[in-house]
VOBA-1610 file (N, C-alpha, C; in pm, whole numbers, padded with zeros to 5 digits, always signed):
BEGIN
Met-00121-00602+05024Met-00097-00611+04881Met-00097-00471+04822Thr+00007-00438+04747Thr+00019-00304+04689Thr-00034-00304+04547Thr-00120-00208+04518Thr-00177-00195+04384Thr-00103-00085+04310Thr-00056-00115+04192Thr+00014-00014+04113Thr-00070+00021+03991Thr-00067+00145+03958Thr-00142+00194+03842Thr-00045+00238+03734Ala-00069+00190+03613Ala+00020+00226+03502Ala+00008+00375+03473Ala+00122+00434+03444Ala+00122+00576+03409Ala+00047+00597+03279Pro-00029+00704+03267Pro-00104+00727+03144Pro-00010+00751+03026Ala-00053+00708+02909Ala+00026+00731+02789Ala+00027+00880+02757Ser+00133+00923+02689Ser+00142+01063+02651Ser+00070+01084+02519Gln-00039+01160+02523Gln-00115+01187+02402Gln-00034+01267+02302Thr+00044+01363+02352Thr+00124+01446+02262Thr+00230+01364+02191Leu+00299+01277+02266Leu+00400+01192+02205Leu+00337+01098+02103Ser+00221+01041+02138Ser+00153+00951+02047Ser+00115+01023+01917Arg+00069+01146+01929Arg+00031+01223+01810Arg+00153+01255+01725Gly+00265+01288+01790Gly+00387+01316+01715Gly+00434+01195+01637Ile+00425+01078+01700Ile+00465+00955+01631Ile+00372+00927+01514Arg+00242+00955+01532Arg+00147+00935+01422Arg+00179+01027+01305Val+00224+01148+01334Val+00266+01239+01226Val+00377+01174+01144Leu+00475+01118+01212Leu+00588+01054+01142Leu+00540+00933+01062Glu+00447+00856+01118Glu+00396+00738+01047Glu+00320+00778+00921Val+00239+00883+00931Val+00164+00929+00814Val+00259+00979+00706Leu+00361+01053+00746Leu+00458+01103+00648Leu+00536+00989+00584Ala+00566+00885+00663Ala+00639+00769+00609Ala+00556+00695+00506Asp+00425+00691+00526Asp+00337+00620+00433Asp+00302+00703+00309Ala+00324+00833+00317Ala+00288+00921+00205Ala+00387+00904+00090Arg+00339+00922-00029Arg+00424+00912-00148Arg+00485+01046-00187Glu+00443+01152-00119Glu+00491+01287-00152Glu+00477+01375-00028Pro+00545+01491-00028Pro+00530+01581+00087Pro+00384+01621+00106Leu+00346+01643+00231Leu+00207+01677+00263Leu+00198+01817+00321Ser+00088+01882+00293Ser+00063+02013+00354Ser+00012+01991+00497Ile+00012+02099+00575Ile-00040+02090+00711Ile-00187+02051+00709Asp-00262+02104+00613Asp-00404+02069+00603Asp-00421+01921+00570Asp-00334+01866+00482Asp-00340+01722+00452Asp-00317+01640+00578Leu-00215+01679+00654Leu-00184+01606+00778Leu-00299+01616+00877Ala-00354+01735+00893Ala-00465+01754+00987Ala-00583+01665+00950Arg-00610+01655+00821Arg-00723+01574+00775Arg-00695+01425+00799Arg-00575+01380+00769Arg-00542+01238+00785Arg-00533+01198+00932Leu-00494+01291+01017Leu-00482+01263+01159Leu-00609+01294+01237Asp-00702+01361+01169Asp-00827+01403+01233Asp-00798+01492+01353Leu-00708+01588+01332Leu-00671+01684+01435Leu-00688+01825+01381His-00704+01920+01474His-00713+02060+01432His-00579+02105+01375Arg-00586+02195+01279Arg-00464+02244+01213Arg-00364+02303+01311Ser-00413+02373+01413Ser-00323+02436+01510Ser-00247+02331+01592Val-00313+02218+01621Val-00248+02110+01695Val-00137+02050+01611Val-00167+02025+01484Val-00066+01968+01394Val+00051+02064+01378Tyr+00022+02191+01368Tyr+00129+02290+01353Tyr+00225+02286+01472Arg+00172+02276+01594Arg+00258+02271+01713Arg+00343+02143+01713Leu+00283+02033+01673Leu+00359+01907+01666Leu+00473+01919+01565Leu+00444+01979+01452Leu+00546+01993+01348Leu+00660+02083+01392Arg+00628+02187+01467Arg+00734+02276+01516Arg+00833+02199+01602Thr+00782+02113+01690Thr+00869+02034+01777Thr+00950+01933+01696Leu+00884+01863+01606Leu+00954+01764+01523Leu+01060+01830+01435Glu+01031+01949+01388Glu+01127+02021+01304Glu+01247+02066+01386Asp+01224+02106+01510Asp+01334+02146+01598Asp+01433+02032+01618His+01384+01908+01613His+01470+01790+01633His+01518+01731+01501Gly+01489+01796+01390Gly+01536+01749+01260Gly+01463+01627+01207Leu+01347+01595+01266Leu+01274+01475+01225Leu+01183+01500+01106Ile+01149+01625+01081Ile+01074+01660+00959Ile+01135+01787+00899Thr+01109+01809+00772Thr+01152+01932+00705Thr+01035+01987+00624Arg+01042+02115+00592Arg+00939+02177+00508Arg+01002+02241+00387Asp+00937+02224+00271Asp+00990+02285+00148Asp+00944+02429+00139Thr+00977+02494+00028Thr+00945+02637+00014Thr+00795+02663+00011Ala+00716+02560-00024Ala+00571+02574-00026Ala+00508+02540+00108Gly+00593+02502+00206Gly+00542+02468+00338Gly+00498+02324+00353Arg+00518+02244+00249Arg+00481+02103+00259Arg+00584+02027+00341Val+00538+01923+00408Val+00617+01854+00510Val+00660+01717+00461Gln+00785+01681+00494Gln+00833+01546+00467Gln+00929+01505+00579Leu+00962+01377+00584Leu+01053+01329+00688Leu+01190+01392+00674Gly+01255+01415+00788Gly+01387+01478+00788Gly+01500+01377+00793Ala+01620+01424+00760Ala+01738+01337+00754Ala+01776+01281+00890Arg+01738+01349+00997Arg+01772+01301+01131Arg+01715+01163+01157Leu+01602+01132+01094Leu+01541+01000+01113Leu+01633+00889+01064Ala+01708+00916+00957Ala+01800+00815+00905Ala+01907+00782+01009Ala+01954+00884+01079Ala+02056+00862+01182Ala+01999+00779+01297Leu+01873+00806+01334Leu+01810+00728+01440Leu+01789+00584+01394Ala+01747+00567+01270Ala+01720+00433+01218Ala+01846+00350+01210Ala+01960+00415+01191Ala+02087+00341+01180Ala+02120+00266+01308Gly+02061+00310+01419Gly+02088+00242+01545Gly+02000+00121+01570Val+01899+00101+01484Val+01808-00012+01500Val+01870-00138+01439Ala+01891-00240+01521Ala+01950-00366+01474Ala+02072-00337+01387His+02164-00257+01442His+02277-00207+01363His+02357-00320+01300Asp+02393-00421+01378Asp+02475-00530+01325Asp+02402-00607+01216Leu+02274-00635+01239Leu+02195-00707+01139Leu+02187-00627+01011His+02159-00500+01022His+02150-00412+00906His+02283-00410+00830Ala+02393-00396+00902Ala+02525-00386+00838Ala+02562-00514+00765Glu+02531-00629+00823Glu+02567-00756+00759Glu+02471-00792+00646Ala+02346-00749+00657Ala+02247-00784+00555Ala+02261-00701+00428Leu+02301-00575+00443Leu+02300-00485+00328Leu+02383-00534+00210Pro+02508-00582+00229Pro+02583-00632+00113Pro+02516-00753+00047Glu+02455-00838+00126Glu+02386-00954+00070Glu+02261-00911-00008Leu+02186-00817+00046Leu+02069-00766-00025Leu+02109-00704-00158Thr+02220-00631-00157Thr+02269-00567-00278Thr+02307-00671-00383Ala+02376-00775-00339Ala+02418-00881-00432Ala+02298-00949-00495Ile+02198-00984-00413Ile+02078-01050-00465Ile+02005-00959-00563Ala+01986-00833-00525Ala+01912-00739-00610Ala+01977-00728-00748Asn+02109-00718-00753Asn+02176-00701-00880Asn+02184-00830-00961Glu+02194-00944-00893Glu+02197-01073-00963Glu+02062-01108-01024Leu+01955-01087-00948Leu+01822-01126-00994Leu+01746-01014-01063Gly+01795-00890-01050Gly+01723-00777-01108Gly+01592-00749-01036Met+01591-00774-00906Met+01471-00755-00824Met+01504-00674-00700Thr+01406-00605-00648Thr+01423-00539-00519Thr+01431-00645-00410Cys+01529-00632-00323Cys+01548-00728-00216Cys+01544-00654-00082Phe+01482-00713+00018Phe+01470-00641+00145Phe+01475-00735+00265Leu+01503-00674+00378Leu+01508-00741+00508Leu+01387-00695+00589Ala+01312-00790+00643Ala+01193-00757+00722Ala+01204-00820+00860Val+01145-00754+00958Val+01144-00806+01094Val+01003-00798+01151Leu+00978-00880+01252Leu+00849-00881+01320Leu+00845-00772+01426Asp+00737-00694+01427Asp+00716-00593+01530Asp+00571-00604+01576Arg+00552-00671+01689Arg+00418-00700+01740Arg+00338-00777+01634Asp+00232-00721+01579Asp+00152-00792+01478Asp+00177-00737+01338Glu+00294-00677+01318Glu+00325-00620+01188Glu+00461-00669+01137Cys+00475-00666+01007Cys+00601-00698+00940Cys+00657-00565+00888Ile+00778-00531+00931Ile+00837-00402+00898Ile+00963-00420+00815Thr+00977-00341+00709Thr+01098-00344+00626Thr+01208-00266+00697Leu+01318-00335+00724Leu+01430-00273+00794Leu+01532-00215+00697Ala+01553-00284+00584Ala+01648-00237+00483Ala+01602-00288+00348Ser+01630-00211+00243Ser+01586-00248+00109Ser+01686-00199+00006Val+01707-00281-00099Val+01799-00245-00207Val+01731-00273-00341Glu+01732-00174-00430Glu+01679-00193-00565Glu+01792-00229-00659Pro+01766-00308-00764Pro+01872-00347-00857Pro+01932-00226-00928Arg+02061-00232-00952Arg+02134-00117-01007Arg+02090-00081-01148His+02070-00180-01234His+02047-00151-01376His+01906-00185-01424Ala+01815-00206-01334Ala+01679-00241-01374Ala+01609-00120-01436Val+01531-00145-01541Val+01454-00038-01604Val+01344+00010-01508Ala+01280-00087-01442Ala+01177-00055-01343Ala+01185-00157-01232Ala+01178-00110-01109Ala+01185-00199-00994Ala+01076-00163-00895Val+01034-00260-00819Val+00932-00238-00717Val+00994-00161-00601Ala+00932-00052-00562Ala+00983+00027-00449Ala+00939-00039-00318Gln+01034-00059-00228Gln+01005-00115-00096Gln+01082-00033+00005Arg+01017+00070+00058Arg+01086+00166+00142Arg+01112+00112+00282Pro+01233+00135+00336Pro+01256+00103+00478Pro+01153+00174+00565Gly+01101+00103+00660Gly+00995+00158+00745Gly+00856+00118+00702Ala+00844+00067+00577Ala+00712+00022+00531Ala+00665-00093+00620Arg+00537-00096+00648Arg+00484-00197+00738Arg+00349-00247+00688His+00319-00371+00721His+00187-00426+00691His+00159-00537+00792Ser+00039-00585+00793Ser-00001-00690+00887Ser+00085-00814+00870Ile+00115-00880+00980Ile+00194-01003+00977Ile+00114-01118+00915Thr-00011-01096+00883Thr-00094-01202+00825Thr-00096-01200+00672Val-00022-01108+00609Val-00016-01104+00462Val+00128-01091+00416Gly+00156-01142+00297Gly+00287-01127+00236Gly+00380-01243+00264Ala+00472-01267+00170Ala+00567-01377+00184Ala+00658-01363+00306Pro+00717-01245+00333Pro+00802-01233+00453Pro+00727-01266+00582Ser+00600-01228+00589Ser+00521-01259+00708Ser+00509-01409+00727Lys+00480-01482+00620Lys+00467-01628+00629Lys+00600-01691+00667Ala+00711-01638+00611Ala+00843-01691+00644Ala+00873-01671+00793Ile+00839-01553+00844Ile+00862-01526+00987Ile+00774-01615+01074Leu+00646-01624+01042Leu+00554-01704+01123Leu+00592-01852+01123Ser+00656-01897+01014Ser+00694-02038+01007Ser+00802-02073+01109Thr+00869-01973+01165Thr+00974-01998+01265Thr+00921-01990+01407Leu+00796-01949+01424Leu+00740-01929+01557Leu+00647-02042+01597Asp+00631-02059+01726Asp+00532-02152+01778Asp+00393-02095+01748Pro+00298-02178+01706Pro+00164-02126+01678Pro+00103-02045+01792Ala+00144-02073+01915Ala+00092-01996+02028Ala+00135-01850+02021Glu+00240-01822+01943Glu+00289-01685+01929Glu+00226-01612+01811Trp+00147-01682+01731Trp+00082-01619+01616Trp-00031-01528+01660Pro-00061-01424+01582Pro-00177-01340+01615Pro-00307-01417+01596Thr-00411-01371+01660Thr-00540-01440+01653Thr-00600-01436+01513Ala-00552-01343+01428Ala-00608-01327+01294Ala-00563-01436+01196Val-00477-01527+01239Val-00430-01635+01151Val-00545-01735+01133Asp-00597-01744+01009Asp-00708-01835+00982Asp-00655-01968+00927Asp-00747-02059+00894Asp-00708-02192+00848Asp-00628-02187+00719Arg-00668-02098+00628Arg-00595-02086+00501Arg-00451-02045+00524Leu-00431-01944+00609Leu-00296-01897+00637Leu-00216-02003+00713Arg-00282-02075+00802Arg-00213-02183+00874Arg-00157-02286+00775Ala-00234-02318+00674Ala-00189-02414+00574Ala-00071-02358+00495Glu-00074-02229+00463Glu+00035-02167+00388Glu+00162-02161+00473Ile+00148-02136+00602Ile+00265-02134+00692Ile+00325-02274+00702Ala+00238-02374+00711Ala+00287-02512+00717Ala+00362-02549+00590Glu+00311-02505+00475Glu+00379-02531+00348Glu+00513-02457+00343Thr+00516-02336+00396Thr+00641-02259+00403Thr+00745-02333+00487Ala+00703-02384+00601Ala+00795-02458+00688Ala+00845-02585+00619Arg+00759-02650+00543Arg+00797-02775+00477Arg+00903-02752+00368Arg+00878-02651+00281Arg+00969-02632+00168Arg+01079-02530+00194Gly+01066-02451+00302Gly+01172-02358+00339Gly+01161-02219+00281Tyr+01053-02189+00211Tyr+01034-02053+00159Tyr+00886-02026+00140Ala+00851-01897+00135Ala+00713-01854+00118Ala+00699-01774-00010Thr+00578-01774-00065Thr+00549-01692-00182Thr+00421-01612-00157Ser+00406-01504-00232Ser+00282-01428-00226Ser+00262-01358-00360His+00137-01325-00389His+00102-01255-00513His-00020-01170-00484Asp-00008-01040-00509Asp-00120-00947-00489Asp-00164-00935-00343Glu-00081-00972-00248Glu-00125-00970-00108Glu-00099-00836-00040Val+00012-00773-00072Val+00046-00645-00008Val+00033-00531-00110Ile+00092-00550-00228Ile+00084-00451-00335Ile+00025-00518-00458Pro-00079-00461-00520Pro-00139-00522-00639Pro-00035-00551-00748Thr-00046-00665-00810Thr+00038-00715-00921Thr+00177-00760-00878Val+00215-00736-00753Val+00351-00765-00709Val+00359-00905-00648Gln+00465-00977-00686Gln+00493-01109-00632Gln+00614-01101-00538Ser+00622-01198-00449Ser+00734-01199-00356Ser+00771-01342-00320Val+00901-01363-00296Val+00954-01488-00244Val+01036-01452-00122Ser+01022-01529-00015Ser+01092-01495+00109Ser+01137-01620+00182Val+01248-01608+00254Val+01298-01717+00338Val+01321-01662+00479Pro+01303-01747+00580Pro+01327-01700+00717Pro+01474-01675+00743Leu+01501-01580+00827Leu+01637-01550+00871Leu+01642-01576+01021Arg+01690-01694+01057Arg+01690-01736+01197Arg+01812-01678+01268Leu+01788-01596+01369Leu+01895-01527+01439Leu+01907-01577+01582Arg+02007-01525+01651Arg+02029-01565+01789Arg+01913-01524+01879Gly+01900-01592+01992Gly+01794-01562+02086Gly+01794-01416+02128Gly+01677-01360+02141Gly+01665-01221+02183Gly+01646-01125+02068Gln+01681-01168+01945Gln+01662-01082+01829Gln+01525-01110+01767Arg+01466-01005+01710Arg+01333-01020+01652Arg+01335-01116+01534Pro+01232-01200+01519Pro+01224-01287+01402Pro+01233-01206+01274Ala+01305-01259+01175Ala+01331-01183+01053Ala+01320-01271+00930Ala+01319-01206+00814Ala+01316-01276+00686Ala+01380-01185+00582Ile+01432-01246+00475Ile+01475-01168+00359Ile+01388-01209+00242Ala+01363-01113+00152Ala+01268-01137+00044Ala+01308-01063-00083Ala+01258-01114-00194Ala+01270-01046-00323Ala+01130-01017-00373Val+01110-00898-00429Val+00979-00860-00483Val+00994-00821-00629Tyr+00893-00855-00708Tyr+00899-00829-00852Tyr+00758-00837-00910Val+00743-00781-01029Val+00615-00788-01098Val+00608-00914-01184Ala+00714-00940-01258Ala+00721-01062-01340Ala+00868-01099-01356Ser+00895-01230-01366Ser+01032-01276-01381Ser+01034-01416-01442Pro+01133-01444-01529Pro+01145-01580-01582Pro+01207-01676-01482Val+01258-01621-01371Val+01323-01704-01270Val+01217-01769-01181Glu+01226-01900-01164Glu+01128-01973-01083Glu+01143-01937-00933Pro+01032-01934-00860Pro+01038-01903-00717Pro+01137-01990-00640Glu+01147-02118-00675Glu+01238-02206-00604Glu+01384-02163-00622Val+01417-02115-00743Val+01553-02068-00770Val+01580-01939-00691Ile+01481-01851-00688Ile+01496-01728-00609Ile+01517-01764-00462Ala+01440-01860-00413Ala+01452-01901-00274Ala+01589-01958-00244Gln+01644-02036-00336Gln+01778-02092-00315Gln+01881-01981-00300Arg+01867-01877-00382Arg+01962-01763-00373Arg+01943-01689-00241Leu+01819-01672-00198Leu+01794-01606-00071Leu+01850-01687+00045His+01837-01819+00038His+01890-01904+00145His+02042-01890+00158Arg+02110-01877+00047Arg+02257-01860+00054Arg+02293-01733+00128Ser+02219-01627+00098Ser+02247-01500+00167Ser+02205-01507+00313Ala+02095-01575+00342Ala+02053-01589+00482Ala+02160-01662+00562Ser+02219-01765+00502Ser+02326-01838+00571Ser+02448-01750+00593Ala+02481-01667+00492Ala+02596-01577+00504Ala+02573-01474+00613Ile+02452-01421+00623Ile+02420-01322+00725Ile+02429-01386+00864Arg+02372-01503+00877Arg+02377-01575+01005Arg+02521-01603+01047Gly+02602-01645+00949Gly+02741-01673+00980Gly+02816-01550+01025Ala+02792-01438+00959Ala+02859-01313+00995Ala+02820-01266+01135Leu+02694-01297+01174Leu+02645-01255+01305Leu+02674-01359+01413Gly+02733-01472+01372Gly+02762-01575+01469Gly+02639-01646+01518Ala+02534-01646+01435Ala+02406-01707+01475Ala+02407-01856+01441
//
């Protein structure tokens, strides 16, 4: 019997990815000292990581030396679920402008729900920001419940408690999920599952807003129409 040992993970690569994750979560450019503090790494280590990331166009620095994500990341992201992104974007745009709400596409990634694409309404005075790449636990938020409602309970994370199980069951029964104050304080969301062909990650589309005269059921009906259009375009 042959015993195989898994190759050790690359600490340097892991740290570089963490740099990108911290920058993605930041609301503004960060200094090297800010990054070092958030990553709990020595400043010299962070500096070397940034030099490599900058060489590949993944980060940029302003005149004050503060760091932010680089444009090259957008090109890399365009290759992620390219067909799904391309077909979803016009539908997200239509929903956002019709309802005056930010609309986004989310997918399951291990135990997290990740925003793949997002569109803010064209003429809204104020809209909820939902940046592509934003992530949160799959146990909170309307898109998470919509995604979990399409999966076998054996595929759910262990953190799903009885309350969430009941909410997922209700989502499956009525065909849409709602949330309030679960991911962002004061923000509400309505989401419907986006059932795709086998092999593609479970997905959902959602609308987020602070307040609206439109009932959640009406929002869900509009989301379902776009979900059907996306599925049809993808041949799902």
